[in-house]
PyMOL commands that place a pseudoatom at each C-alpha (Angstrom):
pseudoatom trace, name=CA, resn=MET, resi=1, chain=A, elem=C, hetatm=0, pos=[90.632, 62.938, 86.591]
pseudoatom trace, name=CA, resn=PRO, resi=2, chain=A, elem=C, hetatm=0, pos=[91.710, 59.651, 88.212]
pseudoatom trace, name=CA, resn=LEU, resi=3, chain=A, elem=C, hetatm=0, pos=[95.434, 59.292, 88.632]
pseudoatom trace, name=CA, resn=ALA, resi=4, chain=A, elem=C, hetatm=0, pos=[95.571, 55.555, 89.309]
pseudoatom trace, name=CA, resn=SER, resi=5, chain=A, elem=C, hetatm=0, pos=[97.217, 54.861, 85.970]
pseudoatom trace, name=CA, resn=THR, resi=6, chain=A, elem=C, hetatm=0, pos=[100.016, 57.321, 86.601]
pseudoatom trace, name=CA, resn=ARG, resi=7, chain=A, elem=C, hetatm=0, pos=[103.408, 55.763, 87.294]
pseudoatom trace, name=CA, resn=ARG, resi=8, chain=A, elem=C, hetatm=0, pos=[104.385, 55.783, 90.947]
pseudoatom trace, name=CA, resn=THR, resi=9, chain=A, elem=C, hetatm=0, pos=[107.439, 57.907, 90.146]
pseudoatom trace, name=CA, resn=GLY, resi=10, chain=A, elem=C, hetatm=0, pos=[106.366, 61.503, 90.374]
pseudoatom trace, name=CA, resn=LEU, resi=11, chain=A, elem=C, hetatm=0, pos=[102.858, 60.624, 91.572]
pseudoatom trace, name=CA, resn=VAL, resi=12, chain=A, elem=C, hetatm=0, pos=[103.012, 63.236, 94.315]
pseudoatom trace, name=CA, resn=ASP, resi=13, chain=A, elem=C, hetatm=0, pos=[103.940, 65.855, 91.716]
pseudoatom trace, name=CA, resn=GLN, resi=14, chain=A, elem=C, hetatm=0, pos=[100.934, 64.809, 89.666]
pseudoatom trace, name=CA, resn=VAL, resi=15, chain=A, elem=C, hetatm=0, pos=[98.636, 65.274, 92.657]
pseudoatom trace, name=CA, resn=ILE, resi=16, chain=A, elem=C, hetatm=0, pos=[100.241, 68.639, 93.402]
pseudoatom trace, name=CA, resn=SER, resi=17, chain=A, elem=C, hetatm=0, pos=[99.521, 69.731, 89.830]
pseudoatom trace, name=CA, resn=GLN, resi=18, chain=A, elem=C, hetatm=0, pos=[95.929, 68.547, 90.108]
pseudoatom trace, name=CA, resn=LEU, resi=19, chain=A, elem=C, hetatm=0, pos=[95.345, 70.395, 93.368]
pseudoatom trace, name=CA, resn=ARG, resi=20, chain=A, elem=C, hetatm=0, pos=[97.050, 73.516, 92.059]
pseudoatom trace, name=CA, resn=ALA, resi=21, chain=A, elem=C, hetatm=0, pos=[94.774, 73.411, 89.007]
pseudoatom trace, name=CA, resn=GLN, resi=22, chain=A, elem=C, hetatm=0, pos=[91.744, 73.532, 91.303]
pseudoatom trace, name=CA, resn=ILE, resi=23, chain=A, elem=C, hetatm=0, pos=[93.136, 76.719, 92.854]
pseudoatom trace, name=CA, resn=ASP, resi=24, chain=A, elem=C, hetatm=0, pos=[94.227, 78.268, 89.554]
pseudoatom trace, name=CA, resn=SER, resi=25, chain=A, elem=C, hetatm=0, pos=[90.798, 77.718, 88.027]
pseudoatom trace, name=CA, resn=GLY, resi=26, chain=A, elem=C, hetatm=0, pos=[89.096, 79.445, 90.943]
pseudoatom trace, name=CA, resn=GLU, resi=27, chain=A, elem=C, hetatm=0, pos=[87.121, 76.333, 91.874]
pseudoatom trace, name=CA, resn=TRP, resi=28, chain=A, elem=C, hetatm=0, pos=[88.832, 76.569, 95.248]
pseudoatom trace, name=CA, resn=GLY, resi=29, chain=A, elem=C, hetatm=0, pos=[88.994, 80.232, 96.209]
pseudoatom trace, name=CA, resn=VAL, resi=30, chain=A, elem=C, hetatm=0, pos=[91.134, 81.879, 98.866]
pseudoatom trace, name=CA, resn=GLY, resi=31, chain=A, elem=C, hetatm=0, pos=[89.610, 81.029, 102.239]
pseudoatom trace, name=CA, resn=ASP, resi=32, chain=A, elem=C, hetatm=0, pos=[87.779, 77.938, 100.983]
pseudoatom trace, name=CA, resn=ARG, resi=33, chain=A, elem=C, hetatm=0, pos=[88.088, 74.631, 102.797]
pseudoatom trace, name=CA, resn=ILE, resi=34, chain=A, elem=C, hetatm=0, pos=[89.278, 71.933, 100.401]
pseudoatom trace, name=CA, resn=PRO, resi=35, chain=A, elem=C, hetatm=0, pos=[87.987, 68.316, 100.454]
pseudoatom trace, name=CA, resn=THR, resi=36, chain=A, elem=C, hetatm=0, pos=[89.310, 66.058, 103.176]
pseudoatom trace, name=CA, resn=GLU, resi=37, chain=A, elem=C, hetatm=0, pos=[92.294, 63.806, 102.692]
pseudoatom trace, name=CA, resn=SER, resi=38, chain=A, elem=C, hetatm=0, pos=[90.073, 60.744, 102.302]
pseudoatom trace, name=CA, resn=GLU, resi=39, chain=A, elem=C, hetatm=0, pos=[87.805, 62.550, 99.812]
pseudoatom trace, name=CA, resn=LEU, resi=40, chain=A, elem=C, hetatm=0, pos=[90.764, 63.628, 97.694]
pseudoatom trace, name=CA, resn=SER, resi=41, chain=A, elem=C, hetatm=0, pos=[92.226, 60.147, 97.864]
pseudoatom trace, name=CA, resn=GLU, resi=42, chain=A, elem=C, hetatm=0, pos=[88.968, 58.720, 96.529]
pseudoatom trace, name=CA, resn=GLN, resi=43, chain=A, elem=C, hetatm=0, pos=[88.534, 61.390, 93.848]
pseudoatom trace, name=CA, resn=LEU, resi=44, chain=A, elem=C, hetatm=0, pos=[92.085, 61.036, 92.512]
pseudoatom trace, name=CA, resn=GLU, resi=45, chain=A, elem=C, hetatm=0, pos=[92.288, 57.288, 93.108]
pseudoatom trace, name=CA, resn=VAL, resi=46, chain=A, elem=C, hetatm=0, pos=[95.593, 57.517, 94.921]
pseudoatom trace, name=CA, resn=GLY, resi=47, chain=A, elem=C, hetatm=0, pos=[96.706, 56.608, 98.417]
pseudoatom trace, name=CA, resn=ARG, resi=48, chain=A, elem=C, hetatm=0, pos=[96.108, 58.943, 101.351]
pseudoatom trace, name=CA, resn=ASN, resi=49, chain=A, elem=C, hetatm=0, pos=[99.856, 59.160, 101.983]
pseudoatom trace, name=CA, resn=THR, resi=50, chain=A, elem=C, hetatm=0, pos=[100.310, 60.563, 98.476]
pseudoatom trace, name=CA, resn=VAL, resi=51, chain=A, elem=C, hetatm=0, pos=[97.578, 63.138, 99.065]
pseudoatom trace, name=CA, resn=ARG, resi=52, chain=A, elem=C, hetatm=0, pos=[99.082, 64.032, 102.432]
pseudoatom trace, name=CA, resn=GLU, resi=53, chain=A, elem=C, hetatm=0, pos=[102.507, 64.673, 100.896]
pseudoatom trace, name=CA, resn=ALA, resi=54, chain=A, elem=C, hetatm=0, pos=[101.009, 66.804, 98.135]
pseudoatom trace, name=CA, resn=VAL, resi=55, chain=A, elem=C, hetatm=0, pos=[98.978, 68.871, 100.589]
pseudoatom trace, name=CA, resn=ARG, resi=56, chain=A, elem=C, hetatm=0, pos=[102.005, 69.392, 102.816]
pseudoatom trace, name=CA, resn=ALA, resi=57, chain=A, elem=C, hetatm=0, pos=[104.055, 70.537, 99.824]
pseudoatom trace, name=CA, resn=LEU, resi=58, chain=A, elem=C, hetatm=0, pos=[101.405, 73.091, 98.860]
pseudoatom trace, name=CA, resn=ALA, resi=59, chain=A, elem=C, hetatm=0, pos=[101.151, 74.217, 102.476]
pseudoatom trace, name=CA, resn=HIS, resi=60, chain=A, elem=C, hetatm=0, pos=[104.922, 74.714, 102.543]
pseudoatom trace, name=CA, resn=ALA, resi=61, chain=A, elem=C, hetatm=0, pos=[104.621, 76.757, 99.324]
pseudoatom trace, name=CA, resn=GLY, resi=62, chain=A, elem=C, hetatm=0, pos=[102.021, 78.932, 101.027]
pseudoatom trace, name=CA, resn=LEU, resi=63, chain=A, elem=C, hetatm=0, pos=[99.025, 77.971, 98.886]
pseudoatom trace, name=CA, resn=LEU, resi=64, chain=A, elem=C, hetatm=0, pos=[97.301, 75.884, 101.557]
pseudoatom trace, name=CA, resn=GLU, resi=65, chain=A, elem=C, hetatm=0, pos=[96.969, 76.162, 105.315]
pseudoatom trace, name=CA, resn=ILE, resi=66, chain=A, elem=C, hetatm=0, pos=[96.452, 73.065, 107.474]
pseudoatom trace, name=CA, resn=ARG, resi=67, chain=A, elem=C, hetatm=0, pos=[94.390, 73.856, 110.570]
pseudoatom trace, name=CA, resn=GLN, resi=68, chain=A, elem=C, hetatm=0, pos=[94.348, 71.016, 113.063]
pseudoatom trace, name=CA, resn=GLY, resi=69, chain=A, elem=C, hetatm=0, pos=[90.794, 69.968, 113.799]
pseudoatom trace, name=CA, resn=ALA, resi=70, chain=A, elem=C, hetatm=0, pos=[89.308, 72.279, 111.170]
pseudoatom trace, name=CA, resn=GLY, resi=71, chain=A, elem=C, hetatm=0, pos=[90.667, 71.064, 107.847]
pseudoatom trace, name=CA, resn=THR, resi=72, chain=A, elem=C, hetatm=0, pos=[92.829, 72.464, 105.074]
pseudoatom trace, name=CA, resn=PHE, resi=73, chain=A, elem=C, hetatm=0, pos=[92.093, 75.858, 103.560]
pseudoatom trace, name=CA, resn=VAL, resi=74, chain=A, elem=C, hetatm=0, pos=[93.266, 77.780, 100.508]
pseudoatom trace, name=CA, resn=ARG, resi=75, chain=A, elem=C, hetatm=0, pos=[95.646, 80.439, 101.749]
pseudoatom trace, name=CA, resn=ALA, resi=76, chain=A, elem=C, hetatm=0, pos=[96.753, 82.031, 98.461]
pseudoatom trace, name=CA, resn=SER, resi=77, chain=A, elem=C, hetatm=0, pos=[96.081, 81.703, 94.751]
pseudoatom trace, name=CA, resn=SER, resi=78, chain=A, elem=C, hetatm=0, pos=[99.739, 81.356, 93.787]
pseudoatom trace, name=CA, resn=GLU, resi=79, chain=A, elem=C, hetatm=0, pos=[103.173, 80.654, 95.223]
pseudoatom trace, name=CA, resn=LEU, resi=80, chain=A, elem=C, hetatm=0, pos=[103.912, 84.346, 94.891]
pseudoatom trace, name=CA, resn=GLY, resi=81, chain=A, elem=C, hetatm=0, pos=[100.790, 85.132, 96.871]
pseudoatom trace, name=CA, resn=GLY, resi=82, chain=A, elem=C, hetatm=0, pos=[101.766, 82.631, 99.545]
pseudoatom trace, name=CA, resn=ALA, resi=83, chain=A, elem=C, hetatm=0, pos=[105.244, 84.105, 99.846]
pseudoatom trace, name=CA, resn=LEU, resi=84, chain=A, elem=C, hetatm=0, pos=[103.779, 87.613, 99.987]
pseudoatom trace, name=CA, resn=ARG, resi=85, chain=A, elem=C, hetatm=0, pos=[101.365, 86.663, 102.757]
pseudoatom trace, name=CA, resn=ARG, resi=86, chain=A, elem=C, hetatm=0, pos=[104.171, 85.160, 104.832]
pseudoatom trace, name=CA, resn=ARG, resi=87, chain=A, elem=C, hetatm=0, pos=[106.214, 88.311, 104.312]
pseudoatom trace, name=CA, resn=LEU, resi=88, chain=A, elem=C, hetatm=0, pos=[103.308, 90.576, 105.275]
pseudoatom trace, name=CA, resn=GLU, resi=89, chain=A, elem=C, hetatm=0, pos=[102.859, 88.651, 108.512]
pseudoatom trace, name=CA, resn=ARG, resi=90, chain=A, elem=C, hetatm=0, pos=[106.420, 89.621, 109.468]
pseudoatom trace, name=CA, resn=SER, resi=91, chain=A, elem=C, hetatm=0, pos=[105.970, 93.269, 108.493]
pseudoatom trace, name=CA, resn=ARG, resi=92, chain=A, elem=C, hetatm=0, pos=[105.139, 96.214, 110.699]
pseudoatom trace, name=CA, resn=VAL, resi=93, chain=A, elem=C, hetatm=0, pos=[101.680, 97.786, 110.581]
pseudoatom trace, name=CA, resn=ARG, resi=94, chain=A, elem=C, hetatm=0, pos=[103.041, 100.873, 108.843]
pseudoatom trace, name=CA, resn=GLU, resi=95, chain=A, elem=C, hetatm=0, pos=[104.724, 98.792, 106.132]
pseudoatom trace, name=CA, resn=ASN, resi=96, chain=A, elem=C, hetatm=0, pos=[101.501, 96.908, 105.471]
pseudoatom trace, name=CA, resn=LEU, resi=97, chain=A, elem=C, hetatm=0, pos=[99.513, 100.131, 105.251]
pseudoatom trace, name=CA, resn=GLU, resi=98, chain=A, elem=C, hetatm=0, pos=[102.031, 101.593, 102.818]
pseudoatom trace, name=CA, resn=VAL, resi=99, chain=A, elem=C, hetatm=0, pos=[101.569, 98.591, 100.538]
pseudoatom trace, name=CA, resn=ARG, resi=100, chain=A, elem=C, hetatm=0, pos=[97.801, 98.873, 100.883]
pseudoatom trace, name=CA, resn=ARG, resi=101, chain=A, elem=C, hetatm=0, pos=[98.021, 102.570, 100.058]
pseudoatom trace, name=CA, resn=ALA, resi=102, chain=A, elem=C, hetatm=0, pos=[100.007, 101.904, 96.893]
pseudoatom trace, name=CA, resn=LEU, resi=103, chain=A, elem=C, hetatm=0, pos=[97.409, 99.437, 95.619]
pseudoatom trace, name=CA, resn=GLU, resi=104, chain=A, elem=C, hetatm=0, pos=[94.235, 101.233, 96.688]
pseudoatom trace, name=CA, resn=VAL, resi=105, chain=A, elem=C, hetatm=0, pos=[95.195, 104.674, 95.399]
pseudoatom trace, name=CA, resn=GLU, resi=106, chain=A, elem=C, hetatm=0, pos=[95.967, 103.265, 91.968]
pseudoatom trace, name=CA, resn=ALA, resi=107, chain=A, elem=C, hetatm=0, pos=[92.838, 101.113, 92.145]
pseudoatom trace, name=CA, resn=ALA, resi=108, chain=A, elem=C, hetatm=0, pos=[90.705, 104.184, 92.802]
pseudoatom trace, name=CA, resn=ARG, resi=109, chain=A, elem=C, hetatm=0, pos=[92.252, 105.989, 89.838]
pseudoatom trace, name=CA, resn=LEU, resi=110, chain=A, elem=C, hetatm=0, pos=[91.737, 103.068, 87.458]
pseudoatom trace, name=CA, resn=ALA, resi=111, chain=A, elem=C, hetatm=0, pos=[88.235, 102.340, 88.754]
pseudoatom trace, name=CA, resn=ALA, resi=112, chain=A, elem=C, hetatm=0, pos=[87.201, 105.894, 87.930]
pseudoatom trace, name=CA, resn=MET, resi=113, chain=A, elem=C, hetatm=0, pos=[88.340, 105.363, 84.343]
pseudoatom trace, name=CA, resn=ARG, resi=114, chain=A, elem=C, hetatm=0, pos=[87.199, 101.787, 83.755]
pseudoatom trace, name=CA, resn=HIS, resi=115, chain=A, elem=C, hetatm=0, pos=[84.163, 101.023, 85.926]
pseudoatom trace, name=CA, resn=THR, resi=116, chain=A, elem=C, hetatm=0, pos=[80.987, 99.620, 84.428]
pseudoatom trace, name=CA, resn=GLU, resi=117, chain=A, elem=C, hetatm=0, pos=[77.391, 100.077, 85.549]
pseudoatom trace, name=CA, resn=GLU, resi=118, chain=A, elem=C, hetatm=0, pos=[77.595, 96.658, 87.186]
pseudoatom trace, name=CA, resn=ASP, resi=119, chain=A, elem=C, hetatm=0, pos=[80.687, 97.754, 89.109]
pseudoatom trace, name=CA, resn=MET, resi=120, chain=A, elem=C, hetatm=0, pos=[78.838, 100.801, 90.452]
pseudoatom trace, name=CA, resn=VAL, resi=121, chain=A, elem=C, hetatm=0, pos=[75.948, 98.594, 91.558]
pseudoatom trace, name=CA, resn=ASP, resi=122, chain=A, elem=C, hetatm=0, pos=[78.423, 96.514, 93.590]
pseudoatom trace, name=CA, resn=ILE, resi=123, chain=A, elem=C, hetatm=0, pos=[80.095, 99.600, 95.040]
pseudoatom trace, name=CA, resn=ASP, resi=124, chain=A, elem=C, hetatm=0, pos=[76.778, 101.242, 95.941]
pseudoatom trace, name=CA, resn=ARG, resi=125, chain=A, elem=C, hetatm=0, pos=[75.492, 98.039, 97.534]
pseudoatom trace, name=CA, resn=ALA, resi=126, chain=A, elem=C, hetatm=0, pos=[78.604, 97.729, 99.678]
pseudoatom trace, name=CA, resn=MET, resi=127, chain=A, elem=C, hetatm=0, pos=[78.329, 101.402, 100.659]
pseudoatom trace, name=CA, resn=ALA, resi=128, chain=A, elem=C, hetatm=0, pos=[74.701, 100.958, 101.719]
pseudoatom trace, name=CA, resn=LEU, resi=129, chain=A, elem=C, hetatm=0, pos=[75.530, 97.889, 103.818]
pseudoatom trace, name=CA, resn=ARG, resi=130, chain=A, elem=C, hetatm=0, pos=[78.498, 99.705, 105.310]
pseudoatom trace, name=CA, resn=GLU, resi=131, chain=A, elem=C, hetatm=0, pos=[76.433, 102.723, 106.372]
pseudoatom trace, name=CA, resn=GLU, resi=132, chain=A, elem=C, hetatm=0, pos=[73.609, 100.562, 107.724]
pseudoatom trace, name=CA, resn=ALA, resi=133, chain=A, elem=C, hetatm=0, pos=[76.033, 98.505, 109.809]
pseudoatom trace, name=CA, resn=TRP, resi=134, chain=A, elem=C, hetatm=0, pos=[77.714, 101.636, 111.187]
pseudoatom trace, name=CA, resn=ARG, resi=135, chain=A, elem=C, hetatm=0, pos=[74.402, 103.212, 112.184]
pseudoatom trace, name=CA, resn=GLY, resi=136, chain=A, elem=C, hetatm=0, pos=[73.431, 100.003, 113.960]
pseudoatom trace, name=CA, resn=ARG, resi=137, chain=A, elem=C, hetatm=0, pos=[76.875, 99.715, 115.572]
pseudoatom trace, name=CA, resn=ASP, resi=138, chain=A, elem=C, hetatm=0, pos=[77.167, 96.196, 114.166]
pseudoatom trace, name=CA, resn=MET, resi=139, chain=A, elem=C, hetatm=0, pos=[80.920, 96.282, 113.852]
pseudoatom trace, name=CA, resn=GLY, resi=140, chain=A, elem=C, hetatm=0, pos=[81.270, 92.741, 112.533]
pseudoatom trace, name=CA, resn=ALA, resi=141, chain=A, elem=C, hetatm=0, pos=[78.922, 93.549, 109.650]
pseudoatom trace, name=CA, resn=PHE, resi=142, chain=A, elem=C, hetatm=0, pos=[80.640, 96.903, 109.168]
pseudoatom trace, name=CA, resn=VAL, resi=143, chain=A, elem=C, hetatm=0, pos=[84.058, 95.326, 108.741]
pseudoatom trace, name=CA, resn=GLU, resi=144, chain=A, elem=C, hetatm=0, pos=[82.663, 92.841, 106.215]
pseudoatom trace, name=CA, resn=ALA, resi=145, chain=A, elem=C, hetatm=0, pos=[80.885, 95.594, 104.262]
pseudoatom trace, name=CA, resn=ASP, resi=146, chain=A, elem=C, hetatm=0, pos=[83.882, 97.918, 104.339]
pseudoatom trace, name=CA, resn=PHE, resi=147, chain=A, elem=C, hetatm=0, pos=[86.184, 95.210, 103.010]
pseudoatom trace, name=CA, resn=THR, resi=148, chain=A, elem=C, hetatm=0, pos=[83.588, 94.372, 100.342]
pseudoatom trace, name=CA, resn=PHE, resi=149, chain=A, elem=C, hetatm=0, pos=[83.517, 98.054, 99.358]
pseudoatom trace, name=CA, resn=HIS, resi=150, chain=A, elem=C, hetatm=0, pos=[87.290, 98.263, 98.891]
pseudoatom trace, name=CA, resn=ARG, resi=151, chain=A, elem=C, hetatm=0, pos=[87.284, 94.958, 97.025]
pseudoatom trace, name=CA, resn=ALA, resi=152, chain=A, elem=C, hetatm=0, pos=[84.513, 96.253, 94.728]
pseudoatom trace, name=CA, resn=VAL, resi=153, chain=A, elem=C, hetatm=0, pos=[86.609, 99.323, 93.883]
pseudoatom trace, name=CA, resn=VAL, resi=154, chain=A, elem=C, hetatm=0, pos=[89.578, 97.093, 93.091]
pseudoatom trace, name=CA, resn=ASN, resi=155, chain=A, elem=C, hetatm=0, pos=[87.393, 94.849, 90.927]
pseudoatom trace, name=CA, resn=ALA, resi=156, chain=A, elem=C, hetatm=0, pos=[86.266, 97.933, 88.992]
pseudoatom trace, name=CA, resn=THR, resi=157, chain=A, elem=C, hetatm=0, pos=[89.825, 98.398, 87.725]
pseudoatom trace, name=CA, resn=HIS, resi=158, chain=A, elem=C, hetatm=0, pos=[89.461, 95.284, 85.557]
pseudoatom trace, name=CA, resn=ASN, resi=159, chain=A, elem=C, hetatm=0, pos=[93.200, 94.776, 86.028]
pseudoatom trace, name=CA, resn=THR, resi=160, chain=A, elem=C, hetatm=0, pos=[93.502, 91.084, 86.848]
pseudoatom trace, name=CA, resn=LEU, resi=161, chain=A, elem=C, hetatm=0, pos=[97.035, 91.378, 88.210]
pseudoatom trace, name=CA, resn=LEU, resi=162, chain=A, elem=C, hetatm=0, pos=[96.062, 94.190, 90.561]
pseudoatom trace, name=CA, resn=ILE, resi=163, chain=A, elem=C, hetatm=0, pos=[93.015, 92.207, 91.674]
pseudoatom trace, name=CA, resn=ASP, resi=164, chain=A, elem=C, hetatm=0, pos=[95.163, 89.130, 92.369]
pseudoatom trace, name=CA, resn=LEU, resi=165, chain=A, elem=C, hetatm=0, pos=[97.702, 91.179, 94.328]
pseudoatom trace, name=CA, resn=TYR, resi=166, chain=A, elem=C, hetatm=0, pos=[94.911, 92.703, 96.392]
pseudoatom trace, name=CA, resn=ASP, resi=167, chain=A, elem=C, hetatm=0, pos=[93.559, 89.226, 97.105]
pseudoatom trace, name=CA, resn=ASP, resi=168, chain=A, elem=C, hetatm=0, pos=[97.007, 88.277, 98.341]
pseudoatom trace, name=CA, resn=ILE, resi=169, chain=A, elem=C, hetatm=0, pos=[97.026, 91.062, 100.927]
pseudoatom trace, name=CA, resn=ALA, resi=170, chain=A, elem=C, hetatm=0, pos=[93.327, 90.661, 101.774]
pseudoatom trace, name=CA, resn=GLN, resi=171, chain=A, elem=C, hetatm=0, pos=[94.049, 89.273, 105.227]
pseudoatom trace, name=CA, resn=VAL, resi=172, chain=A, elem=C, hetatm=0, pos=[96.139, 92.332, 106.093]
pseudoatom trace, name=CA, resn=VAL, resi=173, chain=A, elem=C, hetatm=0, pos=[93.502, 94.707, 104.689]
pseudoatom trace, name=CA, resn=TYR, resi=174, chain=A, elem=C, hetatm=0, pos=[90.747, 92.977, 106.646]
pseudoatom trace, name=CA, resn=ALA, resi=175, chain=A, elem=C, hetatm=0, pos=[92.731, 93.141, 109.896]
pseudoatom trace, name=CA, resn=SER, resi=176, chain=A, elem=C, hetatm=0, pos=[93.488, 96.820, 109.291]
pseudoatom trace, name=CA, resn=ILE, resi=177, chain=A, elem=C, hetatm=0, pos=[89.814, 97.609, 108.701]
pseudoatom trace, name=CA, resn=ALA, resi=178, chain=A, elem=C, hetatm=0, pos=[88.751, 95.700, 111.811]
pseudoatom trace, name=CA, resn=HIS, resi=179, chain=A, elem=C, hetatm=0, pos=[91.315, 97.426, 114.036]
pseudoatom trace, name=CA, resn=THR, resi=180, chain=A, elem=C, hetatm=0, pos=[90.342, 100.890, 112.821]
pseudoatom trace, name=CA, resn=ALA, resi=181, chain=A, elem=C, hetatm=0, pos=[86.583, 100.212, 112.896]
pseudoatom trace, name=CA, resn=TYR, resi=182, chain=A, elem=C, hetatm=0, pos=[86.526, 99.089, 116.504]
pseudoatom trace, name=CA, resn=GLU, resi=183, chain=A, elem=C, hetatm=0, pos=[88.645, 102.049, 117.560]
pseudoatom trace, name=CA, resn=GLN, resi=184, chain=A, elem=C, hetatm=0, pos=[86.263, 104.431, 115.779]
pseudoatom trace, name=CA, resn=SER, resi=185, chain=A, elem=C, hetatm=0, pos=[83.280, 102.704, 117.350]
pseudoatom trace, name=CA, resn=ASP, resi=186, chain=A, elem=C, hetatm=0, pos=[84.710, 103.273, 120.809]
pseudoatom trace, name=CA, resn=GLU, resi=187, chain=A, elem=C, hetatm=0, pos=[85.349, 106.936, 120.018]
pseudoatom trace, name=CA, resn=ALA, resi=188, chain=A, elem=C, hetatm=0, pos=[81.839, 107.366, 118.616]
pseudoatom trace, name=CA, resn=ALA, resi=189, chain=A, elem=C, hetatm=0, pos=[80.345, 105.893, 121.786]
pseudoatom trace, name=CA, resn=GLU, resi=190, chain=A, elem=C, hetatm=0, pos=[82.172, 108.519, 123.824]
pseudoatom trace, name=CA, resn=GLN, resi=191, chain=A, elem=C, hetatm=0, pos=[81.490, 111.372, 121.376]
pseudoatom trace, name=CA, resn=PRO, resi=192, chain=A, elem=C, hetatm=0, pos=[78.277, 110.632, 119.397]
pseudoatom trace, name=CA, resn=SER, resi=193, chain=A, elem=C, hetatm=0, pos=[78.572, 113.860, 117.433]
pseudoatom trace, name=CA, resn=SER, resi=194, chain=A, elem=C, hetatm=0, pos=[81.695, 112.511, 115.723]
pseudoatom trace, name=CA, resn=ALA, resi=195, chain=A, elem=C, hetatm=0, pos=[80.195, 109.116, 114.880]
pseudoatom trace, name=CA, resn=THR, resi=196, chain=A, elem=C, hetatm=0, pos=[80.776, 109.408, 111.142]
pseudoatom trace, name=CA, resn=GLU, resi=197, chain=A, elem=C, hetatm=0, pos=[84.108, 111.224, 111.133]
pseudoatom trace, name=CA, resn=GLY, resi=198, chain=A, elem=C, hetatm=0, pos=[86.971, 109.482, 109.391]
pseudoatom trace, name=CA, resn=ILE, resi=199, chain=A, elem=C, hetatm=0, pos=[84.919, 106.653, 107.913]
pseudoatom trace, name=CA, resn=ASP, resi=200, chain=A, elem=C, hetatm=0, pos=[82.975, 108.283, 105.069]
pseudoatom trace, name=CA, resn=HIS, resi=201, chain=A, elem=C, hetatm=0, pos=[83.770, 106.882, 101.613]
pseudoatom trace, name=CA, resn=SER, resi=202, chain=A, elem=C, hetatm=0, pos=[80.948, 108.682, 99.827]
pseudoatom trace, name=CA, resn=LYS, resi=203, chain=A, elem=C, hetatm=0, pos=[83.322, 111.161, 98.175]
pseudoatom trace, name=CA, resn=LEU, resi=204, chain=A, elem=C, hetatm=0, pos=[85.418, 108.321, 96.791]
pseudoatom trace, name=CA, resn=THR, resi=205, chain=A, elem=C, hetatm=0, pos=[82.283, 106.615, 95.494]
pseudoatom trace, name=CA, resn=GLU, resi=206, chain=A, elem=C, hetatm=0, pos=[81.131, 109.779, 93.751]
pseudoatom trace, name=CA, resn=ALA, resi=207, chain=A, elem=C, hetatm=0, pos=[84.559, 110.400, 92.235]
pseudoatom trace, name=CA, resn=VAL, resi=208, chain=A, elem=C, hetatm=0, pos=[84.502, 106.908, 90.720]
pseudoatom trace, name=CA, resn=ARG, resi=209, chain=A, elem=C, hetatm=0, pos=[80.938, 107.409, 89.511]
pseudoatom trace, name=CA, resn=ASP, resi=210, chain=A, elem=C, hetatm=0, pos=[81.888, 110.769, 87.956]
pseudoatom trace, name=CA, resn=ALA, resi=211, chain=A, elem=C, hetatm=0, pos=[84.817, 109.126, 86.152]
pseudoatom trace, name=CA, resn=ASP, resi=212, chain=A, elem=C, hetatm=0, pos=[87.242, 111.539, 87.816]
pseudoatom trace, name=CA, resn=PRO, resi=213, chain=A, elem=C, hetatm=0, pos=[90.509, 109.618, 88.346]
pseudoatom trace, name=CA, resn=ILE, resi=214, chain=A, elem=C, hetatm=0, pos=[92.385, 112.521, 89.932]
pseudoatom trace, name=CA, resn=ARG, resi=215, chain=A, elem=C, hetatm=0, pos=[89.693, 113.122, 92.544]
pseudoatom trace, name=CA, resn=ALA, resi=216, chain=A, elem=C, hetatm=0, pos=[89.271, 109.383, 93.164]
pseudoatom trace, name=CA, resn=ALA, resi=217, chain=A, elem=C, hetatm=0, pos=[93.003, 108.957, 93.790]
pseudoatom trace, name=CA, resn=ARG, resi=218, chain=A, elem=C, hetatm=0, pos=[92.992, 112.001, 96.059]
pseudoatom trace, name=CA, resn=GLU, resi=219, chain=A, elem=C, hetatm=0, pos=[90.104, 110.640, 98.154]
pseudoatom trace, name=CA, resn=ALA, resi=220, chain=A, elem=C, hetatm=0, pos=[91.804, 107.261, 98.520]
pseudoatom trace, name=CA, resn=THR, resi=221, chain=A, elem=C, hetatm=0, pos=[95.043, 108.980, 99.475]
pseudoatom trace, name=CA, resn=CYS, resi=222, chain=A, elem=C, hetatm=0, pos=[93.280, 111.020, 102.177]
pseudoatom trace, name=CA, resn=TYR, resi=223, chain=A, elem=C, hetatm=0, pos=[91.786, 108.113, 104.118]
pseudoatom trace, name=CA, resn=LEU, resi=224, chain=A, elem=C, hetatm=0, pos=[94.902, 105.974, 103.817]
pseudoatom trace, name=CA, resn=ASP, resi=225, chain=A, elem=C, hetatm=0, pos=[97.172, 108.821, 104.903]
pseudoatom trace, name=CA, resn=GLU, resi=226, chain=A, elem=C, hetatm=0, pos=[94.915, 109.228, 107.933]
pseudoatom trace, name=CA, resn=LEU, resi=227, chain=A, elem=C, hetatm=0, pos=[95.377, 105.554, 108.768]
pseudoatom trace, name=CA, resn=LEU, resi=228, chain=A, elem=C, hetatm=0, pos=[99.132, 105.922, 108.338]
pseudoatom trace, name=CA, resn=SER, resi=229, chain=A, elem=C, hetatm=0, pos=[99.195, 108.899, 110.680]
pseudoatom trace, name=CA, resn=LEU, resi=230, chain=A, elem=C, hetatm=0, pos=[97.634, 106.717, 113.382]
pseudoatom trace, name=CA, resn=ALA, resi=231, chain=A, elem=C, hetatm=0, pos=[99.832, 103.689, 112.763]
pseudoatom trace, name=CA, resn=GLU, resi=232, chain=A, elem=C, hetatm=0, pos=[102.666, 102.730, 115.050]
pseudoatom trace, name=CA, resn=ASP, resi=233, chain=A, elem=C, hetatm=0, pos=[106.135, 102.392, 113.547]
for i in range(1, 233): cmd.bond("trace and resi %d" % i, "trace and resi %d" % (i + 1))
show_as sticks, trace
zoom trace
């Protein structure tokens, strides 16, 4: 909606609200690159300086990230998410894993109780891609598939707040998966017989499919406790 008719007083706040609405609606998702300053200026019919101030304000709030030479990207879906991401960046690995454990164990329990057939299709697809990538030692694809698997389990909870919180720590989860995956790949190269140890999520998948929340929570607890045992303080 053009903002040219808006009074100059508070115009930046109006642009901030408009940009925030794009994020709130999901039109701009976390990780997405938003339109350029000139494009936004044209769309909203305001000056580029006004757009620049609004973008900087949202970057300061943690919703956007300005990357010189690359553009501006959505960093979080809410101010709370932005604050949480900044806090996680200052946390130790063990602290981050403990937060991940709290969310994923409960997610596994709820997913076992609430999943739909469509949810299981997503989980099974991610599992298949995960296993294929591991067998081919394509660690980049493995990390993507593993994150997609965990995200699919979280989605199966149908708890929108839990899903949003998980999105807010997604960067930490992804980094954790990547670190562990490459370490396991190196170990597997040295000891091929142990190539699948410590990475199998099939029991968690089956617990969710069997609608067994206790077993699902136990399986999630096992792999996360293993990660915690390897984490540095």
